[in-house]
VOPAGU-2260 file (C-alpha; in pm, 1 decimal, decimal comma):
REM VOPAGU-2260
SITE   aa  ch    i         X         Y         Z
SITE  MET   A    0   -1882,2   -2557,5   -2295,3
SITE  GLN   A    1   -1612,8   -2364,5   -2481,2
SITE  LYS   A    2   -1261,4   -2501,0   -2433,5
SITE  GLU   A    3    -925,4   -2334,6   -2479,4
SITE  SER   A    4    -569,1   -2376,7   -2357,1
SITE  CYS   A    5    -269,5   -2165,6   -2263,7
SITE  ASP   A    6      75,9   -2200,0   -2115,2
SITE  ILE   A    7      36,6   -1943,8   -1836,1
SITE  LEU   A    8    -296,7   -1846,5   -1682,0
SITE  VAL   A    9    -306,1   -1536,7   -1460,4
SITE  ILE   A   10    -616,7   -1481,1   -1247,6
SITE  GLY   A   11    -639,8   -1108,9   -1173,1
SITE  ALA   A   12    -522,8    -798,8   -1359,5
SITE  GLY   A   13    -435,8    -550,3   -1087,5
SITE  PRO   A   14     -80,6    -420,1   -1038,7
SITE  ALA   A   15      45,2    -769,7    -959,0
SITE  GLY   A   16    -135,9    -966,4   -1228,9
SITE  GLY   A   17     -60,4    -721,8   -1507,9
SITE  VAL   A   18     309,4    -690,1   -1424,4
SITE  CYS   A   19     349,9   -1065,6   -1378,6
SITE  ALA   A   20     194,8   -1137,5   -1719,2
SITE  SER   A   21     413,4    -875,1   -1889,1
SITE  ILE   A   22     738,9    -998,5   -1734,1
SITE  ALA   A   23     643,3   -1361,2   -1802,2
SITE  LYS   A   24     590,0   -1274,1   -2170,1
SITE  ILE   A   25     922,1   -1089,8   -2192,8
SITE  SER   A   26    1096,5   -1386,8   -2028,8
SITE  ASN   A   27     906,1   -1647,9   -2232,6
SITE  PRO   A   28     802,7   -1487,6   -2562,7
SITE  ASP   A   29     694,3   -1819,1   -2716,0
SITE  LYS   A   30     441,2   -1895,1   -2439,1
SITE  LYS   A   31      69,7   -1822,7   -2466,8
SITE  ILE   A   32     -47,5   -1614,5   -2170,5
SITE  VAL   A   33    -408,8   -1551,4   -2074,7
SITE  VAL   A   34    -516,6   -1302,5   -1807,8
SITE  LEU   A   35    -866,1   -1331,2   -1660,8
SITE  ARG   A   36    -990,5   -1016,6   -1488,6
SITE  GLU   A   37   -1316,7    -960,2   -1302,1
SITE  HIS   A   38   -1394,3    -606,7   -1418,8
SITE  GLU   A   39   -1408,0    -420,7   -1748,7
SITE  GLN   A   40   -1267,1    -109,5   -1577,6
SITE  GLN   A   41   -1035,8     -75,9   -1280,9
SITE  LEU   A   42    -911,0     207,0   -1064,7
SITE  VAL   A   43    -551,6     289,7    -981,6
SITE  PRO   A   44    -584,1     169,5    -619,4
SITE  CYS   A   45    -379,2     446,5    -459,6
SITE  SER   A   46    -570,2     712,6    -653,7
SITE  ILE   A   47    -907,4     626,5    -499,9
SITE  PRO   A   48    -898,5     892,5    -222,5
SITE  TYR   A   49    -841,6    1167,6    -477,0
SITE  VAL   A   50   -1167,1    1113,9    -666,4
SITE  PHE   A   51   -1364,3    1254,2    -369,5
SITE  GLY   A   52   -1215,8    1603,6    -381,9
SITE  ASN   A   53   -1065,2    1844,3    -630,7
SITE  THR   A   54    -744,0    1653,1    -700,0
SITE  LEU   A   55    -899,7    1414,0    -953,6
SITE  GLY   A   56   -1261,9    1518,1    -916,5
SITE  THR   A   57   -1422,1    1219,6   -1088,1
SITE  VAL   A   58   -1396,3     843,1   -1072,0
SITE  GLU   A   59   -1320,6     837,2   -1444,5
SITE  ASN   A   60   -1000,9    1034,7   -1383,6
SITE  GLY   A   61    -876,8     756,7   -1154,6
SITE  LEU   A   62    -916,4     475,6   -1405,4
SITE  ALA   A   63    -623,3     261,9   -1510,4
SITE  PRO   A   64    -593,1      89,7   -1848,3
SITE  CYS   A   65    -754,8    -249,7   -1795,9
SITE  GLY   A   66    -590,3    -529,3   -1982,6
SITE  LEU   A   67    -245,1    -527,8   -2136,3
SITE  PRO   A   68     -81,2    -358,5   -2434,9
SITE  ALA   A   69    -182,6    -521,1   -2761,8
SITE  ASN   A   70     177,8    -539,2   -2878,1
SITE  MET   A   71     262,1    -779,6   -2595,4
SITE  ASP   A   72      41,4   -1052,1   -2746,6
SITE  ILE   A   73    -125,0   -1133,9   -2413,3
SITE  ASP   A   74    -490,3   -1236,0   -2416,9
SITE  SER   A   75    -683,5   -1042,5   -2149,6
SITE  LYS   A   76   -1054,7   -1097,2   -2096,7
SITE  VAL   A   77   -1326,9   -1020,0   -1842,7
SITE  ALA   A   78   -1416,1   -1338,1   -1656,0
SITE  THR   A   79   -1485,5   -1470,1   -1307,6
SITE  VAL   A   80   -1317,2   -1800,8   -1229,4
SITE  SER   A   81   -1558,6   -2026,0   -1040,7
SITE  ASP   A   82   -1343,9   -2335,2    -991,8
SITE  ILE   A   83   -1007,8   -2491,6   -1071,6
SITE  ASP   A   84    -913,8   -2855,9   -1115,8
SITE  ILE   A   85    -559,3   -2838,4    -983,6
SITE  LYS   A   86    -470,2   -3199,3   -1065,1
SITE  ASN   A   87    -577,3   -3177,1   -1429,0
SITE  LYS   A   88    -479,3   -2809,3   -1466,9
SITE  VAL   A   89    -814,2   -2675,7   -1581,4
SITE  ALA   A   90    -990,7   -2353,8   -1472,3
SITE  TYR   A   91   -1362,4   -2291,5   -1519,1
SITE  TYR   A   92   -1517,4   -1952,5   -1593,4
SITE  ASN   A   93   -1825,6   -1805,3   -1765,2
SITE  ASP   A   94   -1943,5   -2141,7   -1909,9
SITE  SER   A   95   -1594,0   -2198,9   -2043,7
SITE  GLU   A   96   -1288,3   -2393,9   -1940,4
SITE  ILE   A   97    -922,9   -2326,8   -1999,7
SITE  SER   A   98    -634,9   -2568,2   -1950,3
SITE  PHE   A   99    -296,9   -2436,6   -1841,7
SITE  ASP   A  100      58,1   -2540,8   -1769,6
SITE  LYS   A  101     137,0   -2270,9   -1511,2
SITE  LEU   A  102    -108,5   -2077,8   -1294,0
SITE  VAL   A  103     -72,8   -1743,8   -1114,1
SITE  PHE   A  104    -312,6   -1623,0    -845,5
SITE  ALA   A  105    -322,5   -1241,0    -846,9
SITE  THR   A  106    -662,2   -1202,5    -682,9
SITE  GLY   A  107    -567,8    -904,4    -467,2
SITE  SER   A  108    -741,2    -796,9    -149,6
SITE  ILE   A  109   -1085,5    -697,6     -25,5
SITE  PRO   A  110   -1184,0    -452,6     250,8
SITE  PHE   A  111   -1142,4    -576,3     606,1
SITE  VAL   A  112   -1422,0    -487,6     848,5
SITE  HIS   A  113   -1405,8    -598,3    1210,2
SITE  GLU   A  114   -1668,4    -852,7    1307,5
SITE  SER   A  115   -1826,6    -605,5    1551,9
SITE  LEU   A  116   -1904,8    -366,3    1264,3
SITE  GLN   A  117   -2012,4    -618,4    1000,9
SITE  HIS   A  118   -2379,8    -549,1    1072,6
SITE  SER   A  119   -2339,4    -190,1     958,9
SITE  LEU   A  120   -2261,9    -282,5     598,6
SITE  ASP   A  121   -2636,6    -320,9     535,9
SITE  LEU   A  122   -2707,4      38,2     638,5
SITE  GLU   A  123   -2752,2     309,3     379,0
SITE  GLY   A  124   -2464,3     553,9     403,7
SITE  VAL   A  125   -2201,6     306,4     525,0
SITE  PHE   A  126   -1920,7     229,1     280,8
SITE  THR   A  127   -1587,9      51,4     255,2
SITE  ILE   A  128   -1311,3     147,2      12,9
SITE  ALA   A  129   -1346,4    -139,4    -231,1
SITE  LYS   A  130   -1120,1    -140,4    -536,3
SITE  ASN   A  131   -1427,8    -143,5    -754,2
SITE  VAL   A  132   -1534,2     131,0    -995,1
SITE  GLU   A  133   -1908,7      95,4    -939,6
SITE  LEU   A  134   -1882,4      88,4    -559,4
SITE  ILE   A  135   -1656,0     393,0    -551,1
SITE  LYS   A  136   -1895,3     577,7    -784,1
SITE  LYS   A  137   -2178,5     491,4    -547,7
SITE  LEU   A  138   -1987,1     635,4    -250,6
SITE  LYS   A  139   -1895,6     949,9    -440,9
SITE  ASP   A  140   -2250,4    1012,5    -565,2
SITE  TYR   A  141   -2397,9     951,8    -220,8
SITE  SER   A  142   -2148,5    1172,8     -38,4
SITE  ASN   A  143   -2190,4    1458,9    -287,0
SITE  GLU   A  144   -2526,7    1535,5    -125,8
SITE  LYS   A  145   -2408,1    1491,7     234,6
SITE  GLN   A  146   -2215,7    1716,4     470,8
SITE  ASN   A  147   -2105,9    1521,6     779,1
SITE  ILE   A  148   -1848,7    1252,9     699,2
SITE  ILE   A  149   -1691,1    1013,3     949,0
SITE  VAL   A  150   -1384,6     816,4     840,0
SITE  VAL   A  151   -1302,8     516,2    1058,6
SITE  GLY   A  152    -931,7     447,4    1025,8
SITE  SER   A  153    -625,1     671,6    1036,5
SITE  GLY   A  154    -400,0     498,4     786,7
SITE  PHE   A  155    -297,1     643,4     450,3
SITE  ILE   A  156    -627,7     579,1     271,2
SITE  GLY   A  157    -837,9     716,8     557,5
SITE  ILE   A  158    -632,6    1034,4     598,7
SITE  GLU   A  159    -610,4    1102,6     225,3
SITE  ILE   A  160    -988,4    1061,8     189,5
SITE  ALA   A  161   -1048,7    1289,9     488,2
SITE  MET   A  162    -827,6    1562,4     341,5
SITE  GLU   A  163   -1004,4    1545,0       4,5
SITE  PHE   A  164   -1349,1    1577,4     163,2
SITE  ALA   A  165   -1230,5    1862,5     385,6
SITE  GLY   A  166   -1095,4    2037,7      77,4
SITE  VAL   A  167   -1444,5    2055,8     -74,9
SITE  GLY   A  168   -1603,6    2191,7     241,4
SITE  LYS   A  169   -1729,9    1876,7     410,7
SITE  ASN   A  170   -1740,0    1842,7     788,8
SITE  VAL   A  171   -1497,5    1554,5     841,6
SITE  THR   A  172   -1410,8    1353,5    1151,1
SITE  VAL   A  173   -1152,2    1075,8    1159,7
SITE  VAL   A  174   -1175,9     814,8    1435,0
SITE  GLY   A  175    -840,1     645,4    1450,0
SITE  GLY   A  176    -819,3     443,8    1768,3
SITE  SER   A  177    -456,5     550,6    1813,8
SITE  GLU   A  178    -300,6     861,2    1963,7
SITE  PHE   A  179    -157,7     979,4    1631,3
SITE  ILE   A  180    -245,0     926,5    1266,4
SITE  LEU   A  181     -32,5     702,5    1042,5
SITE  ASN   A  182     112,3     544,4    1355,5
SITE  ARG   A  183     209,9     218,0    1186,0
SITE  ALA   A  184     433,0     387,9     931,3
SITE  PHE   A  185     586,4     677,0    1126,7
SITE  ASP   A  186     739,4     753,1    1461,9
SITE  SER   A  187     528,1     970,4    1688,5
SITE  ASP   A  188     737,0    1285,4    1631,1
SITE  ILE   A  189     677,1    1270,9    1257,3
SITE  ALA   A  190     316,1    1152,2    1290,5
SITE  GLN   A  191     241,7    1457,4    1506,7
SITE  GLU   A  192     365,3    1689,2    1232,8
SITE  ALA   A  193     138,1    1516,5     981,0
SITE  GLN   A  194    -152,1    1529,9    1224,3
SITE  LYS   A  195    -114,6    1904,7    1274,7
SITE  ILE   A  196    -147,0    1962,0     900,6
SITE  VAL   A  197    -460,5    1746,6     894,6
SITE  THR   A  198    -628,6    1923,0    1187,4
SITE  ASP   A  199    -524,8    2266,1    1056,0
SITE  ALA   A  200    -713,1    2173,0     738,3
SITE  GLY   A  201   -1029,4    2140,7     945,1
SITE  VAL   A  202   -1039,8    1764,1     995,3
SITE  LYS   A  203   -1134,5    1661,4    1349,8
SITE  TYR   A  204    -930,3    1372,2    1485,7
SITE  ILE   A  205   -1044,5    1138,4    1763,2
SITE  GLY   A  206    -748,2     923,8    1856,0
SITE  SER   A  207    -808,0     831,1    2217,6
SITE  ASP   A  208   -1132,2     644,9    2144,7
SITE  ARG   A  209   -1255,7     388,9    1894,7
SITE  VAL   A  210   -1577,9     296,5    1717,6
SITE  VAL   A  211   -1775,4      10,2    1872,1
SITE  GLU   A  212   -2105,2      52,9    1688,0
SITE  ILE   A  213   -2251,0     216,3    1377,1
SITE  VAL   A  214   -2571,5     397,9    1475,4
SITE  ASP   A  215   -2915,9     395,3    1311,1
SITE  LYS   A  216   -3113,2     610,3    1556,5
SITE  ASN   A  217   -3437,2     616,8    1359,3
SITE  GLY   A  218   -3456,2     248,6    1270,2
SITE  ASP   A  219   -3494,1     336,5     901,6
SITE  ASN   A  220   -3179,7     151,4     789,3
SITE  ILE   A  221   -2995,3     479,7     731,3
SITE  VAL   A  222   -2677,0     560,1     923,6
SITE  ASN   A  223   -2687,7     849,5    1171,1
SITE  GLY   A  224   -2347,8     828,4    1335,6
SITE  VAL   A  225   -2103,7     615,2    1531,3
SITE  LYS   A  226   -2086,2     516,4    1894,8
SITE  LEU   A  227   -1743,8     521,1    2058,9
SITE  LYS   A  228   -1608,8     298,8    2334,3
SITE  SER   A  229   -1640,5     593,5    2575,1
SITE  GLY   A  230   -2015,9     601,9    2508,2
SITE  ARG   A  231   -1997,7     920,5    2304,0
SITE  VAL   A  232   -2204,9     930,5    1985,2
SITE  VAL   A  233   -2077,0    1132,6    1688,4
SITE  ASP   A  234   -2337,9    1225,0    1426,9
SITE  ALA   A  235   -2274,5    1147,6    1061,3
SITE  ASP   A  236   -2448,0    1137,1     724,1
SITE  VAL   A  237   -2181,6     908,7     578,1
SITE  VAL   A  238   -1953,6     657,2     751,3
SITE  ILE   A  239   -1651,0     528,7     560,9
SITE  LEU   A  240   -1480,5     220,2     701,7
SITE  ALA   A  241   -1118,8     265,4     592,4
SITE  THR   A  242   -1009,5     -14,2     823,6
SITE  GLY   A  243    -768,6    -198,3     599,4
SITE  TYR   A  244    -778,0    -495,3     364,7
SITE  LYS   A  245    -744,0    -872,6     379,0
SITE  PRO   A  246    -617,2   -1120,3     118,6
SITE  ASN   A  247    -877,4   -1229,3    -135,8
SITE  THR   A  248    -812,7   -1601,5    -116,9
SITE  GLN   A  249   -1156,6   -1763,6    -127,0
SITE  LEU   A  250   -1089,3   -1929,3    -462,7
SITE  ALA   A  251    -741,1   -2047,1    -362,5
SITE  ASP   A  252    -874,6   -2192,0     -37,4
SITE  LYS   A  253   -1162,2   -2361,1    -219,2
SITE  VAL   A  254    -929,4   -2547,9    -455,0
SITE  GLY   A  255    -687,3   -2656,4    -182,8
SITE  ILE   A  256    -401,6   -2407,5    -207,8
SITE  SER   A  257    -221,2   -2377,3     126,5
SITE  LEU   A  258    -273,0   -2052,2     313,2
SITE  GLY   A  259     -31,0   -1885,1     551,7
SITE  HIS   A  260     -50,7   -1612,8     814,3
SITE  TYR   A  261    -335,7   -1360,4     798,7
SITE  GLY   A  262    -509,1   -1583,0     542,7
SITE  GLY   A  263    -271,6   -1510,8     254,9
SITE  ILE   A  264    -149,0   -1774,2      10,7
SITE  TRP   A  265     174,3   -1934,6     130,0
SITE  VAL   A  266     463,0   -1865,4    -111,3
SITE  ASP   A  267     839,4   -1903,7    -111,9
SITE  ASP   A  268    1092,5   -1634,3    -207,1
SITE  TYR   A  269    1015,8   -1688,9    -577,4
SITE  MET   A  270     640,8   -1659,0    -520,8
SITE  ARG   A  271     582,9   -2033,1    -570,3
SITE  THR   A  272     314,3   -2213,0    -373,0
SITE  GLU   A  273     366,5   -2567,5    -246,9
SITE  ASN   A  274     271,3   -2672,0    -599,5
SITE  LEU   A  275     568,2   -2551,8    -805,5
SITE  ASP   A  276     348,8   -2496,2   -1111,6
SITE  ILE   A  277     129,9   -2252,5    -920,5
SITE  PHE   A  278     239,1   -1902,1    -817,5
SITE  ALA   A  279      75,5   -1621,3    -620,0
SITE  VAL   A  280     157,2   -1251,1    -628,1
SITE  GLY   A  281      23,2    -933,1    -473,2
SITE  ASP   A  282    -207,5    -872,8    -180,2
SITE  CYS   A  283    -343,7   -1228,4    -188,6
SITE  THR   A  284     -11,1   -1363,8     -60,3
SITE  ALA   A  285     112,3   -1419,2     295,1
SITE  ARG   A  286     383,3   -1156,8     344,6
SITE  ARG   A  287     663,1   -1113,8     595,3
SITE  GLY   A  288     878,1    -821,1     695,6
SITE  PHE   A  289    1215,6    -776,3     526,1
SITE  ILE   A  290    1400,8    -697,8     848,9
SITE  SER   A  291    1207,8    -893,9    1111,3
SITE  LYS   A  292    1086,8   -1182,7     889,5
SITE  ALA   A  293     770,1   -1169,8    1101,1
SITE  PRO   A  294     426,5   -1199,1     935,9
SITE  SER   A  295     321,4    -865,8     786,0
SITE  LYS   A  296     -14,2    -712,2     696,6
SITE  VAL   A  297     145,1    -451,6     468,5
SITE  MET   A  298     -34,5    -425,9     133,7
SITE  LEU   A  299     131,1    -199,8    -120,9
SITE  ALA   A  300     114,9    -186,9    -499,2
SITE  SER   A  301     492,9    -137,6    -508,1
SITE  THR   A  302     547,0    -460,4    -313,6
SITE  SER   A  303     293,8    -638,3    -535,7
SITE  ALA   A  304     472,1    -523,0    -851,4
SITE  ALA   A  305     809,2    -636,9    -713,0
SITE  GLU   A  306     662,5    -980,1    -633,8
SITE  ALA   A  307     513,8    -994,1    -982,1
SITE  ARG   A  308     850,4    -925,3   -1145,1
SITE  VAL   A  309    1009,5   -1204,7    -942,1
SITE  ALA   A  310     732,0   -1451,7   -1030,2
SITE  GLY   A  311     711,0   -1352,8   -1395,7
SITE  SER   A  312    1080,5   -1414,2   -1448,2
SITE  SER   A  313    1076,6   -1743,9   -1253,2
SITE  ILE   A  314     774,7   -1928,8   -1395,1
SITE  TYR   A  315     980,7   -2153,0   -1621,2
SITE  GLY   A  316    1289,8   -2173,4   -1404,4
SITE  ILE   A  317    1469,6   -1938,1   -1169,8
SITE  LYS   A  318    1672,3   -1708,6   -1393,0
SITE  TYR   A  319    1790,6   -1465,3   -1129,0
SITE  LEU   A  320    1896,3   -1560,0    -776,7
SITE  LYS   A  321    1705,9   -1270,6    -625,2
SITE  GLY   A  322    1370,8   -1353,1    -475,5
SITE  MET   A  323    1135,6   -1162,6    -245,6
SITE  SER   A  324    1291,3   -1154,9      99,4
SITE  GLY   A  325     998,1    -967,8     252,4
SITE  THR   A  326     830,4    -629,5     233,2
SITE  ILE   A  327    1033,6    -326,2     334,4
SITE  SER   A  328     707,9    -142,4     415,6
SITE  ILE   A  329     787,4     158,3     201,3
SITE  PHE   A  330     526,8     437,5     204,0
SITE  SER   A  331     481,1     795,6      94,1
SITE  THR   A  332     192,3    1039,5     109,3
SITE  LYS   A  333     132,8    1409,5      56,5
SITE  ILE   A  334     -62,7    1593,5     324,7
SITE  GLY   A  335    -130,5    1951,9     229,4
SITE  ASP   A  336     189,1    2054,2      50,5
SITE  THR   A  337     417,6    1838,7     267,3
SITE  VAL   A  338     537,0    1489,7     176,2
SITE  PHE   A  339     584,6    1224,8     446,3
SITE  ALA   A  340     764,2     901,3     360,6
SITE  SER   A  341     885,2     594,3     546,5
SITE  ALA   A  342    1067,4     266,4     478,5
SITE  GLY   A  343    1177,8     -24,3     694,3
SITE  VAL   A  344    1152,1     -29,3    1071,9
SITE  THR   A  345    1049,6     273,7    1275,9
SITE  ALA   A  346    1222,2     382,5    1594,1
SITE  ASP   A  347     904,0     346,7    1799,9
SITE  LYS   A  348     842,7      -8,3    1680,0
SITE  ALA   A  349    1208,9    -100,2    1719,7
SITE  GLU   A  350    1209,1      57,7    2067,1
SITE  VAL   A  351    1539,0     229,1    1992,8
SITE  LYS   A  352    1545,1     406,3    2328,2
SITE  THR   A  353    1569,8      76,2    2514,9
SITE  ASN   A  354    1744,4    -132,3    2250,1
SITE  THR   A  355    2119,1     -78,2    2256,1
SITE  THR   A  356    2161,9    -254,3    1920,0
SITE  MET   A  357    1995,7      28,5    1724,3
SITE  ILE   A  358    2058,0     400,5    1704,6
SITE  ILE   A  359    1914,3     701,7    1522,7
SITE  GLY   A  360    2089,9     940,5    1287,7
SITE  SER   A  361    1891,3    1246,7    1185,4
SITE  PHE   A  362    1948,1    1577,1    1011,4
SITE  LYS   A  363    1731,7    1876,2     923,2
SITE  GLY   A  364    1850,7    2065,8     618,2
SITE  ILE   A  365    1702,6    2220,1     305,6
SITE  ASN   A  366    1613,9    2085,5     -38,0
SITE  ARG   A  367    1781,1    2361,8    -242,6
SITE  HIS   A  368    2097,4    2568,5    -218,6
SITE  PRO   A  369    2155,0    2847,1    -138,0
SITE  ALA   A  370    1867,3    2905,6     103,0
SITE  LYS   A  371    1730,9    3196,7    -101,9
SITE  MET   A  372    1671,7    2974,3    -404,7
SITE  PRO   A  373    1300,0    2968,1    -505,6
SITE  GLY   A  374    1123,0    2655,9    -381,5
SITE  THR   A  375    1353,3    2606,8     -84,6
SITE  ARG   A  376    1200,8    2432,2     212,8
SITE  GLU   A  377    1310,9    2219,6     505,0
SITE  GLN   A  378    1396,1    1855,1     451,9
SITE  TYR   A  379    1425,7    1621,0     749,7
SITE  VAL   A  380    1583,7    1277,1     722,9
SITE  LYS   A  381    1585,9    1019,6    1002,4
SITE  LEU   A  382    1768,9     685,3     976,8
SITE  ILE   A  383    1733,6     380,1    1201,6
SITE  VAL   A  384    2068,7     201,6    1208,8
SITE  SER   A  385    2222,1    -113,7    1355,1
SITE  ARG   A  386    2473,2      10,8    1613,9
SITE  TYR   A  387    2733,4    -256,7    1548,0
SITE  SER   A  388    2716,3    -314,4    1171,1
SITE  GLY   A  389    2598,6      29,8    1065,8
SITE  GLN   A  390    2337,7    -130,5     838,5
SITE  VAL   A  391    2044,1      97,1     760,5
SITE  LEU   A  392    1724,6     -69,2     885,2
SITE  GLY   A  393    1473,7     211,5     836,8
SITE  GLY   A  394    1427,2     570,4     734,4
SITE  GLN   A  395    1171,2     850,6     742,1
SITE  VAL   A  396    1169,4    1177,1     548,4
SITE  ILE   A  397     963,5    1497,6     556,7
SITE  GLY   A  398     985,5    1767,7     290,8
SITE  GLY   A  399     879,5    1863,3     -60,1
SITE  ASP   A  400     788,9    1652,0    -359,9
SITE  GLU   A  401    1143,8    1521,0    -392,9
SITE  VAL   A  402    1088,0    1313,6     -77,5
SITE  GLY   A  403     896,7    1057,9    -285,6
SITE  GLU   A  404    1218,6     965,8    -464,5
SITE  ILE   A  405    1449,1    1004,3    -164,0
SITE  ILE   A  406    1253,0     735,7      20,7
SITE  ASN   A  407    1293,0     507,3    -282,4
SITE  LEU   A  408    1669,3     554,5    -252,2
SITE  ILE   A  409    1651,3     474,9     119,7
SITE  GLY   A  410    1443,2     168,4      37,1
SITE  HIS   A  411    1716,9      46,2    -197,3
SITE  ILE   A  412    1979,3     112,5      71,1
SITE  ILE   A  413    1779,4    -101,5     317,0
SITE  GLU   A  414    1707,6    -382,6      71,8
SITE  SER   A  415    2067,1    -406,4     -48,4
SITE  GLY   A  416    2199,6    -417,5     308,5
SITE  LYS   A  417    2414,1    -105,4     278,3
SITE  SER   A  418    2562,0      63,7     582,2
SITE  VAL   A  419    2578,5     428,3     684,1
SITE  TYR   A  420    2945,4     418,2     583,6
SITE  SER   A  421    2835,0     346,3     225,4
SITE  VAL   A  422    2581,2     626,5     244,5
SITE  MET   A  423    2840,6     867,3     386,9
SITE  SER   A  424    3064,2     816,1      82,8
SITE  MET   A  425    2777,9     807,8    -167,7
SITE  GLN   A  426    2817,4    1033,8    -471,4
SITE  VAL   A  427    2509,2    1241,6    -550,4
SITE  ALA   A  428    2414,0    1473,7    -834,1
SITE  THR   A  429    2340,7    1809,1    -675,3
SITE  GLN   A  430    2212,4    2122,8    -843,4
SITE  PRO   A  431    2102,3    2448,0    -674,2
SITE  MET   A  432    1747,6    2442,1    -815,2
SITE  LEU   A  433    1693,7    2069,1    -755,9
SITE  THR   A  434    1868,1    1942,8    -442,8
SITE  GLY   A  435    2034,7    2022,8    -117,3
SITE  ALA   A  436    2401,5    2120,0    -121,9
SITE  PRO   A  437    2674,0    1855,9    -170,6
SITE  THR   A  438    2831,7    1980,3     152,2
SITE  ASN   A  439    2528,2    1904,0     368,3
SITE  TYR   A  440    2301,5    1676,9     164,9
SITE  PRO   A  441    2040,4    1575,1     426,8
SITE  LEU   A  442    2047,4    1199,0     362,1
SITE  ILE   A  443    2427,2    1186,7     380,2
SITE  MET   A  444    2430,7    1409,3     686,6
SITE  ALA   A  445    2180,7    1179,7     863,0
SITE  ALA   A  446    2421,7     890,9     797,2
SITE  ILE   A  447    2710,0    1096,0     938,3
SITE  MET   A  448    2506,0    1171,1    1250,4
SITE  ALA   A  449    2443,3     798,2    1290,8
SITE  ILE   A  450    2815,2     724,3    1258,0
SITE  LYS   A  451    2888,1     990,6    1518,9
SITE  GLU   A  452    2643,8     820,3    1755,2
SITE  MET   A  453    2788,7     475,5    1682,0
SITE  GLU   A  454    3144,4     584,7    1749,2
SITE  SER   A  455    3079,1     798,9    2052,7
C-alpha cells in the first residue's frame, strides 16, 4: 500500500473544497495541502439546467476546471476515500493511505428523493439532477429523443430546466406541489410574476396537486407518466425529479463524526466539528438561518464558498473574528429576460401582516435615467424591516440583469446588520446608462418607504 502524508487533507473539490484549499494555502503557505476529488471532470452546479437547451447547449460547455491552479502548489488527485482512522489521522483511498494533521470534509450533497418515489429510480426515463457529468450526459442524450417532459419540483433548478426544455420545443409540465413556483424564496406577489413568465413560455404548471407515484403502464420498466394525489395521470416520456438535495455525509457518519439537523455534519461558526482538527464546509454541513438561527435546508454555492473561506483561514488558528453566523438564503435567477432575486426572510414566511414587529418598504422605479434611455425597464425593490430597530431582515428585487448585483448589496446590508436609516443615507454611483437616478434610486426609495411606515 502506497503511503504519503500532508498537513491539510481536503475531501471533495466542489465550490467548497476548492475554495477552502486555496484560502488555506494563502493563509498557510508552508503547509502541504492535498485535495482528493471523486471525478476527473465536474460541472458548475448552477449551470446544469442550461445544458438542456440553447443557453449552453452541451454538457461540455458547463464544465468547471477540476483541480486547482498549478501555481498554488496544491496537490489535487482523483480518488474515492473509503475509510478514515480519526484517532491516528489516516485516510484510505485507492489502495493508498495518507496521513494528515488537519482534515476538511467537503463532500457536498446528493439528490433527495422522497421515500414514496424511490422505486421509480430503477425505471428507464426517470432521472435526478446529480452533480455528475456522466449522469447529466445520460439525461441529456435520453431527452434529446423525447418530447413530453415532466419536472417534479418547482424550485430554481426545476424551473430553470423546464424553461430550457420549453425553449427547444419540448412539451413541459412542472408539478410543484405548491400554489406558486419558487415559493420558498419569494413572496406570493413576486412568485406570481415569475410564474406568468414561465407559463407564457409554454410550460404547464400543476401547483394544486403533487406526485404520489411514477407510472410504468406497460410493465416494461420504462416510465409513462406520473400519478397525482388527485388520481390524475399525466403522460410523460421523461420524468425529472428536481426535488432537492441532502448532505452527503455517509463517510463522515461511518467514521464517527457527529451529525446535526437534516443529516448534515455539525459545525461551529468557524466550521469546526467537535474534533477541532476536523472541519466541514459546503452542502455536507448542518446549516442554520442567519436571522432565525433555525435549522436550514438551503444549499447554495455562494454559502458554501463563504464557509470555505472561513474554514480555510481558521485551520491553524482563528485569524479573523468573523465566522459563519448562518445562511442568509440569497438567491437569483433569470426567467425569460427578467431577473428575480431574494435574500433573507420573506414577508410571507415572516407573516408580516400579522406580526407587528416587521414592516415592508417597497418601491417600483426604473433602472436607467431618464426613462427614454435605451435599456430602461422597471425595477422593483421590496425590503422586510424590523419595525423598532429598522434593521433590514430581507429583500426581494425584480428587474434587469443588474438585479443580480443589487441583491448582493442587500445581502451585505442584511449580514452586516445595517438599518434602513443607513440605506437611506447610502452614497451610490449613478450613471444614466447604468442605473436608476440618484433622486429615486429604487433600493434607497424602498428604505425610505419603510421608514415612512415605521414612523407613521
